[in-house]
C-alpha positions as CSV (number, residue, x, y, z in Angstrom):
1,M,38.8,-15.0,-81.2
2,T,38.7,-13.2,-77.8
3,Q,36.1,-13.2,-75.3
4,V,35.2,-9.6,-74.6
5,S,32.9,-8.3,-71.8
6,M,32.1,-5.0,-71.0
7,T,29.1,-2.7,-70.0
8,V,27.5,-1.2,-72.8
9,N,24.1,1.3,-71.9
10,G,24.6,0.0,-68.1
11,R,24.0,-3.7,-69.2
12,A,26.7,-6.5,-68.9
13,V,27.8,-7.9,-72.8
14,S,29.8,-10.6,-73.6
15,A,30.7,-12.0,-77.2
16,E,33.7,-13.3,-78.9
17,V,35.8,-11.4,-81.5
18,A,38.6,-11.6,-83.2
19,D,41.4,-9.6,-82.1
20,N,41.2,-6.9,-84.9
21,T,37.7,-6.9,-84.3
22,L,36.8,-2.4,-83.9
23,L,34.8,-1.1,-81.2
24,S,32.4,0.2,-83.7
25,T,31.9,-3.6,-85.6
26,Y,31.5,-5.1,-81.9
27,L,29.0,-2.5,-81.2
28,R,27.0,-2.7,-84.8
29,E,27.2,-6.4,-85.9
30,A,27.8,-8.4,-82.1
31,L,25.2,-6.1,-80.3
32,G,23.1,-4.7,-82.8
33,L,23.6,-0.9,-81.6
34,T,23.2,0.7,-85.3
35,G,23.0,4.0,-83.7
36,T,27.1,4.4,-84.0
37,H,27.7,5.3,-87.3
38,V,30.7,4.6,-89.6
39,G,31.3,7.4,-92.1
40,C,34.9,7.2,-92.9
41,D,37.0,4.4,-91.0
42,T,39.6,6.5,-90.1
43,G,38.6,8.4,-87.4
44,Q,38.1,11.5,-89.7
45,C,34.3,12.2,-89.1
46,G,33.3,11.2,-85.7
47,A,30.1,9.7,-86.9
48,C,31.3,6.5,-84.8
49,T,31.9,8.7,-81.4
50,V,30.8,6.8,-78.2
51,H,32.1,7.0,-74.6
52,V,34.5,5.2,-72.8
53,N,34.6,5.2,-69.3
54,G,32.9,8.5,-69.6
55,R,35.6,10.2,-72.5
56,P,34.6,10.7,-76.4
57,V,36.2,7.9,-78.3
58,K,35.8,7.4,-82.2
59,S,35.0,3.9,-82.0
60,C,36.2,3.1,-85.3
61,N,39.9,3.9,-84.0
62,M,39.7,1.9,-81.0
63,F,39.9,-2.3,-80.9
64,A,36.8,-4.0,-79.1
65,L,39.3,-5.5,-76.8
66,E,40.5,-2.4,-75.4
67,A,37.5,-1.9,-73.9
68,K,37.4,-5.0,-72.3
69,G,36.0,-4.4,-68.9
70,A,35.4,-0.7,-70.0
71,E,31.8,1.0,-69.3
72,V,30.7,2.2,-72.9
73,T,27.8,4.5,-73.8
74,T,26.1,4.9,-77.4
75,I,23.5,6.9,-78.4
76,E,21.2,4.8,-77.7
77,G,22.4,5.0,-74.3
78,M,21.5,8.7,-74.3
79,A,17.6,7.9,-74.4
80,E,15.9,8.1,-71.5
81,P,14.9,5.1,-69.2
82,D,11.1,5.1,-70.8
83,G,13.2,5.2,-74.8
84,S,11.8,9.2,-75.4
85,L,14.7,11.2,-76.4
86,G,17.2,12.4,-74.1
87,P,17.4,16.0,-73.5
88,I,20.4,17.0,-76.0
89,Q,18.9,14.7,-78.6
90,A,15.6,16.8,-77.8
91,A,17.4,19.6,-78.2
92,F,18.7,18.5,-81.6
93,R,15.1,18.2,-82.9
94,E,13.6,21.4,-81.4
95,H,16.8,23.4,-82.9
96,H,16.7,20.8,-86.4
97,G,20.4,20.6,-85.4
98,L,20.3,17.3,-88.2
99,Q,19.5,17.1,-91.7
100,C,20.3,13.9,-93.0
101,G,21.1,12.7,-90.0
102,F,24.1,10.4,-90.5
103,C,26.3,12.7,-88.2
104,T,24.0,13.4,-85.3
105,P,24.9,10.6,-83.0
106,G,28.6,11.5,-83.1
107,M,27.5,15.2,-82.5
108,V,25.8,14.3,-79.6
109,M,28.0,12.0,-78.0
110,A,30.1,15.0,-78.6
111,A,27.8,17.6,-77.0
112,A,27.4,15.5,-73.8
113,A,30.9,15.0,-73.2
114,L,31.8,18.6,-73.8
115,L,28.2,19.5,-71.6
116,K,29.9,17.1,-69.1
117,E,33.6,19.0,-68.9
118,N,31.6,22.6,-69.7
119,P,28.1,22.8,-68.5
120,R,27.8,26.2,-69.8
121,P,29.9,26.6,-73.3
122,T,30.4,29.1,-74.9
123,E,29.5,29.8,-79.4
124,A,33.4,29.7,-79.9
125,E,34.0,26.7,-77.0
126,I,31.1,24.5,-79.0
127,R,32.9,24.9,-82.4
128,A,36.3,24.4,-81.2
129,Y,34.8,20.9,-79.6
130,I,32.9,19.8,-82.2
131,S,35.5,20.3,-84.7
132,G,36.2,16.7,-84.9
133,N,33.0,16.0,-86.1
134,I,31.9,16.7,-89.6
135,C,28.5,17.1,-90.9
136,R,28.6,17.5,-95.0
137,C,24.8,18.8,-94.6
138,T,24.5,21.4,-92.4
139,G,27.0,24.8,-91.7
140,Y,26.8,23.7,-88.0
141,H,24.7,26.4,-86.5
142,N,21.7,24.9,-85.6
143,I,23.8,22.1,-84.2
144,V,25.4,24.8,-81.9
145,R,22.6,26.2,-81.5
146,A,21.4,22.6,-80.3
147,I,24.1,22.5,-78.1
148,M,23.5,25.9,-76.5
149,A,19.8,25.1,-75.6
150,A,20.8,21.6,-73.9
151,S,23.3,23.5,-72.0
152,G,20.2,25.7,-70.7
153,Q,21.3,29.0,-72.6
154,D,19.5,31.5,-74.4
155,V,20.3,29.9,-78.3
156,A,19.7,33.8,-79.6
157,V,23.1,33.9,-78.3
158,A,24.7,31.9,-81.0
159,A,22.1,33.8,-83.6
160,E,23.9,35.4,-86.6
C-alpha cells in the first residue's frame, strides 16, 4: 500500500492505495466520485475521462500512483460553485446531447478539453476530437450540437 495525495476538483485528498489501483477506482471508491464512469476498463469507450493537470486522460488506463501530486478534475468539478450545471453540462442538457447518460461525463470532459484547446471548433473538429469516446445511444448529432452551443456558436451550423 502506498499513500497517494493529489488535488481533486480543487480539494486536497489523500488515501492509501494498492500499487495497482486504477485512477478510476481511486476516484470512485476512495473518494466517492461516481460521476467518473467505467464502461470498458480498456480505454476504448472514454466514459472514464477526467483531466489530469489540465489534459484529458482515460482514468481506467492510469494508476492512481501516476497521479500523485497532480491536479485532477472530474465531471463533479465541472459544476458551478453553487452546484448548478456548468456551461458545457447545461449545453448538453439543453441540446439533448445525452440519452442514457452513461457516456456523458466522458463526453463533457472531452468537450471541455477541446474547447480549452480550440474555443471555436468546427463540426468536423468536434467529431474528430470526441472520436475516442463512444456513445451507444445517439448518432452523436446532438452531442456535436451541444459542444457547438457551449463554444458560443450557432448550433444550426451543426444541423444537417
